C-alpha positions in Angstrom: -6.0 165.3 27.7 -2.9 165.7 25.6 -2.6 162.2 23.9 1.0 163.1 23.1 2.0 163.1 26.3 0.4 159.2 27.1 0.8 157.8 23.8 4.7 156.3 24.3 7.4 156.8 22.2 7.0 154.9 19.4 3.9 152.6 18.3 4.2 150.7 15.1 0.8 149.1 13.7 0.8 146.4 10.8 3.7 147.7 9.6 5.5 146.1 6.0 8.5 147.1 3.5 9.2 145.8 0.7 12.1 146.5 -1.6 12.4 145.7 -5.2 15.5 144.3 -6.2 16.4 142.9 -10.1 12.6 142.6 -10.6 12.2 140.7 -7.2 10.3 142.0 -4.3 11.5 141.4 -0.4 9.3 141.4 2.2 11.6 142.5 4.8 8.9 143.4 7.4 5.6 141.4 7.2 3.1 143.4 9.5 5.6 144.1 12.8 3.2 145.3 15.6 5.2 147.5 18.4 5.1 149.5 21.4 8.2 151.3 22.7 6.9 153.8 26.3 8.5 157.1 26.8 12.0 156.7 28.7 12.3 153.2 27.9 15.6 151.4 26.1 14.5 148.7 23.8 17.1 146.8 21.6 16.1 145.0 18.8 17.9 141.6 17.9 17.8 139.1 15.0 19.6 137.3 12.8 21.0 139.5 9.8 19.1 140.7 7.5 16.1 140.4 9.3 15.0 143.7 9.2 16.2 145.5 12.7 18.1 148.4 11.2 14.7 149.0 8.4 12.6 149.3 11.4 14.8 151.6 12.9 15.5 153.8 9.9 11.1 153.5 9.4 11.2 155.0 13.4 13.0 157.8 12.4 10.8 158.7 9.9 14.0 158.4 7.5 11.9 155.6 5.3 8.3 155.2 4.5 6.8 151.8 5.2 5.0 149.9 2.6 1.8 149.6 4.2 1.0 150.1 8.0 1.2 153.3 10.0 3.9 154.6 12.7 3.3 157.0 15.2 6.1 158.8 17.2 4.6 160.4 20.7 0.7 159.7 19.0 1.6 161.6 15.8 0.7 159.4 13.0 3.9 159.6 10.2 1.7 158.8 7.2 -0.5 162.2 8.2 3.1 164.1 7.9 4.6 166.1 5.4 7.8 166.1 5.0 8.5 169.1 6.3 6.6 167.7 9.7 8.7 164.9 9.5 12.1 166.8 9.4 10.8 168.8 12.4 10.7 165.8 14.3 13.9 164.5 13.9 15.3 167.8 14.4 13.5 168.5 17.3 13.2 165.3 19.1 15.0 162.2 17.3 18.9 161.9 17.6 20.8 159.0 15.4 23.6 157.2 15.8 24.7 154.7 13.0 27.4 151.8 13.1 30.3 154.0 10.6 29.6 157.2 12.7 29.1 159.2 9.4 31.7 162.0 10.1 32.7 164.3 7.5 36.6 164.0 7.2 37.5 167.5 6.5 35.8 168.5 9.5 37.3 168.8 12.4 35.1 166.9 15.6 33.7 170.3 17.0 32.5 171.5 13.5 31.2 167.9 12.9 29.0 168.4 15.7 28.2 172.0 15.6 27.0 171.2 11.8 23.2 170.5 12.1 22.6 173.0 14.3 24.1 175.7 11.9 22.0 173.8 9.1 18.9 174.2 11.2 20.1 178.2 11.5 21.6 178.1 14.7 24.0 181.2 15.1 27.5 180.0 15.4 28.3 181.1 18.7 25.4 178.9 20.3 26.2 176.0 17.9 29.5 175.6 18.8 29.1 176.3 22.4 26.7 174.1 22.3 28.8 171.3 20.6 31.9 172.3 22.7 29.9 171.4 26.0 28.5 167.8 24.9 32.5 167.2 23.7 33.7 168.2 27.1 31.5 165.7 28.8 32.2 162.8 26.5 36.1 163.7 27.4 36.9 165.2 24.4 37.6 168.6 25.8 41.3 168.3 24.0 40.5 166.3 21.0 38.1 169.4 19.5 40.2 170.3 16.6 40.9 167.0 16.1 39.7 165.3 12.3 37.9 161.9 12.6 41.4 160.3 10.7 42.8 161.7 13.4 41.1 160.1 16.2 40.0 156.2 17.3 37.4 154.4 16.7 36.0 155.2 20.4 36.5 158.7 19.8 34.7 159.2 16.6 31.6 157.3 18.2 31.9 159.8 20.7 31.4 162.9 18.4 28.7 161.0 16.2 27.3 160.5 19.9 27.7 164.2 20.8 26.3 165.4 17.0 23.3 163.3 17.7 22.6 165.2 21.3 23.3 168.3 19.6 19.4 169.4 20.1 19.0 167.4 23.3 16.7 165.4 21.6 13.7 162.8 23.8 14.7 159.9 22.0 18.1 158.2 21.0 17.7 156.0 17.8 21.2 153.8 17.7 22.0 151.4 15.1 24.9 148.7 16.1 26.9 152.0 18.0 29.5 149.6 18.9 29.6 147.4 15.9 32.5 149.1 14.4 34.6 149.1 18.3 37.3 147.2 20.5 35.5 145.8 23.8 37.3 148.9 25.2 35.8 151.5 23.4 32.2 149.5 23.1 32.3 149.7 26.9 32.5 153.4 27.0 29.8 153.9 24.7 27.4 151.6 26.6 28.4 153.2 29.6 27.8 156.9 27.9 24.4 155.4 27.0 23.4 153.8 30.1 24.0 157.6 31.9 21.6 159.2 29.5 19.1 156.7 29.8 19.0 156.5 33.6 20.1 160.2 34.2 18.1 162.0 31.4 15.1 159.8 30.6 16.2 159.3 26.9 14.2 156.7 25.2 16.7 154.3 23.4 15.8 151.9 20.9 19.0 150.2 19.4 20.2 147.0 17.3 22.7 145.0 18.3 23.4 141.7 17.2 25.3 140.8 20.5 23.2 139.6 23.7 25.7 140.8 26.1 24.5 144.7 24.9 21.1 143.5 24.2 20.9 142.4 28.1 21.8 146.2 28.9 18.1 147.4 27.9 14.7 147.2 29.5 13.2 145.2 26.8 14.8 143.1 24.0 12.7 143.0 20.8 13.1 139.9 18.5 12.5 140.3 15.0 12.1 136.8 13.3 10.8 136.1 9.8 9.5 140.2 9.6 7.5 140.3 12.6 8.1 140.9 16.0 8.3 138.4 18.7 6.8 139.5 22.3 9.5 142.0 24.1 11.4 140.2 26.9 12.7 142.0 29.7 16.4 141.1 30.2 17.8 138.3 32.4 18.4 139.5 35.9 
């Protein structure tokens, strides 16, 4: 049996995370246990500073837990080399952040194509794929515009397109609507909904907004560094 195909998207077992600040230790995560099935949309919610973004970064192998283990599709991060984790992120996980993280000197097309060029794709393939994703997100007339020439909603669409340049099965989104007005936020949520329902993407999304969390299949609340039992959104 292929354990990767039956293991789900993520599993966290007794995950702890401590940070040192001014000689003091801050125990952010205190033994988190969590399972996220493949194809699920999960909202991570909780008070500010409760560890939502920290947990998201650990799931994405952007940081290491202080204790415990995290698995992605059955593969333990603790047994992976740095190169193995980089390969996992390159092929299977896309990231979207609240602050977009676009390069101001590059236009929309270049921002989206850049990761693929870094991975060794030839220029034509990278630009063609970037153009297709941007057109899908309604940005066909904005390819040559730099971030400062785009609205917040357009910038987040560019960031989402960049996260999908390699067509990953998993999307990790940290407050993806946090810097957007209501109209732009609704547009991003519709795109995420389409990616989830039509393409079966696994989405793990940090949010502080109950209305946004209600879009998810499961809501996981972090309280005092631990997860509460996941509950489905209200019908």
